[in-house]
N, C-alpha and C positions, 0 to 999 in steps of 0.2 A: 504494500500500500504506500503510494508516493507521499501522501500527506501525513503519514503516521510519524509522530515525534517520539522516537525511542527513548530519549532522555526523560521526557515527561512520564512515559509509561514506567520507566524504571524507578523514578522518584516516588510515584504513587505506590509501586510495589513495595518499596521500603516502608512507607507509612502503613500499608496493610499487613506487614509482617508482624506488627504489634497487635495484641488481642487481650481479651480479659484473662485468658489462660497464660499469656506471655506478655505482661505489661512492661517488663524490663528485659533487654537483650544485650548481649555482648556484640562486638563487631563481627566476630566469627559466626554467631548465630544469625545475625541479619544477612550476612553474605550467603549462608547456607539456605535460609528461608527464601531468598529472592533469586538464587542462582547467579548472583553477581560475584565478581572477584572481591577480595578483601579491599583492594585499593579503590575499586569503584564504589563499593558500599560505604567506605569511609568518606569519599567525596560527597556522596548524597547526604549522609548523616551530618557532615559538617555544614553543608548548605542549609539543610533543614534546621539545624541548630542556630545558624546565623539569622534565619528568618523567624525564629521563635517557636517553631513547631516541635522541636526535639530538645531535650536536655540531656546532659551527660555528667556523671559524677567522677569521670576519670576512667571508669571501666564499663559501667552499664549505661545504656541509652534507654530513654523512655519518651513517650509523647507528652506534650504539654496540653493544657486546656485549649490552647489556641487552635488546635486542629478542628475544634468544633465549628470554627468559622467556615471551614470548607464545606460543611453540610448545611450551614444556616440558610444560605440562599435557596437551597432546594426546599428545606422544611418550611421556611417562611412563606414560600409561594404555594405550599401545599395545604389545601383546606382540610384534608382528611384528619390530621392529628387534632386540630382545633375543634372540629366537629365531633370527633369520636370521644374526646376527653370527658365531657359531662355524662355521656351515655355509659362509658366504662365505670365512672364513679358510681352511677346508679346501679349498674350490674353488680359491681363488687360489693356494694352495701346490701343488695338483695340476697346474694348467694354466699356472702362471707368468704369469697375466694378471690384470687388475683385474676385480673382481666387485662387482655392486651390486644393490640391491632398490629399487624405486620404486613409487609409487602414482599413480593418476590424479587430478588436481585441475583441474577445468575443462578447458582445452585443453592443459594441460601435464602432464608427468610430474614428480614431485617425489621426489628421492632421500631415502630414510629409513634406509638402511644401505649401507655401502660399505667395501671393502677394496681399496686401491690398491697395485699393485706398481710402476708407473711411470707418469709423466705422458705421455699420448699425444695430448691435445687442447691447443688454444691457450689454453683457459681451464681453471682448476683446478675440480675437482668435489668438493663436500663435502655433508654432510647439509643438506638444504633447497634444493640446487641445482635449478633448473627448466629444462627444455628442451621445445620444442614436441613434442607427442605424435606427430604425423603422420610425422615423419622420424626417429624413434628406434625401436629394436627393442622396448624395453619399452613404449613408447607404442602400438605396433601390436598387441602382445599384449593390452594393456588395452582398446584401442578395438575389437578384434575380439570382445571378450566383451560389449560393450554390447548391450542390447536394440535391435531394429531402429529403433524410434522415436527412441531416444537417439542412435544413430549418425546417423540422418538429421538430427537437430538439430545435431550436431557438424559434419557435412559442410556444413551450410547456413551456419554462422557462422564456421568456422575460416578463417583467412587462410593459404592454402597458398603459401608463398613458396619460391622456389628458392634454398636456402642453398648448394648446389653445383650443378654441371651434371647431377648424377645424381638430384637430389631429385624425387620424385614430387609433382607439383603439380596434376594433374587430378583432381577429385573422383571421377570414374568409375574412373580407374586405381587410385586409393587404395582405393576400395571393393572392387575386384576383388582387390587385394593382401590386404586385410583378410580377405576370404572364404577365401583360400588359407591365411592364418595360422590362422584358426579351424579349418579342416579338418585341417591337419597338426599343430597344437598347439605351434608355435613360430614365431618371426620372426627373419629375418636382414636387416640393413640394411647396405648396402655404400656407404660414403662419401656418404651423403645429408645427414647433419648437418654433417660436416666432411670435407674431403679427407683421405684416408689412414686414416680411422677405420672399422673394421668391428666390428659387434657382433651377437650372437645372444642371444635372450631366450626365456624360457619362462614360462608362467603359474604363479602360486602360488594355489591354491584353498583355501577354508575347508572345514569339515567337511560343509557342505551342497553343495559343488561349485561355489560361486560364486568367480569370479576376483577376488581382493582385492588382488593385487599382481603384480609381475613381477620376475624375477631375470635378470640378464644377465652376459655376459662380453664385454669389449671388447678389441680388439687393433689393431695397426697393420697396414695392408694390405701394407706393405713386408716384413713378416716372416711373415705368415700368409695363405695363399691361401684362397679360398672353399672349396675341397675340404678343406683342413685344418680350417677352422672347422666344417664339417659332420661330419667324421670324428673330429677330435681334441677340439674344445671342446664340441660339442653333447651327446654322450653324458654327459659329466661334468656338464654344466649340467642336463640332465633329471633325473639322479640327485639332484643337489642340491635341485632344486625338490621332488622327491618327499620328501626328508628333511625339508625345511622344512614341507611340508604335514602330514607325520606328527606333527611336534612341535606344530604349530598345533592339530591334532585332539586331542592329549593335553591341551593347555591348555583347550580348549573343554569336554572331558569333566570336567576337574577343576573348572571354574567352574560347570558345570551343577548 
């Protein structure tokens, strides 16, 4: 691609090397994660540090809060998080569980809105947190809405790893599950992302009927059975998705 700026792509790869699981990295770790040489990784890290996006204590590198500026322009122009917020608060108060909204980005879901009632995962979740789409309830809702060709591409490139003993890792089995999600209009994942974590998700559609996001409720398997998820959490979740969609449609009409 003639217009592809490789140095920009590499710089962004350096930023993406950091995550909730690896908030601090050595130069060698950054080079390994990005496929860059140590010398190249060092140049990018020094540049990012000069611009205020990275800090260094002499050995370890870490992102600074300034990286949030990179996503602010997108989020500030996106009505979805603002619209979903009050509905998530109402949902979390009704079911006494954490509620979130996420969008699909490549092979991951990215959280764009969240109301947490209690921490039930080993890692904390915040705006911008990413998880593999294939083993999350919101990811399956979003994947099930992909056009057939796009889903084929995803299944061809996604690395389906068993994060727990329950994780669906066979492409054919995942495809069958996604078809069921598409038919019933919601997805439930039982301890596939992390042991003890159950979640149920529903699509959020725009005025044209396109799935633009997913909303979910997550709970701990020790306090909520699968039956309770279906009978207690799912109806409230579906009602919340409908309210978010209604507000999105109002915004769309206003902007038209």
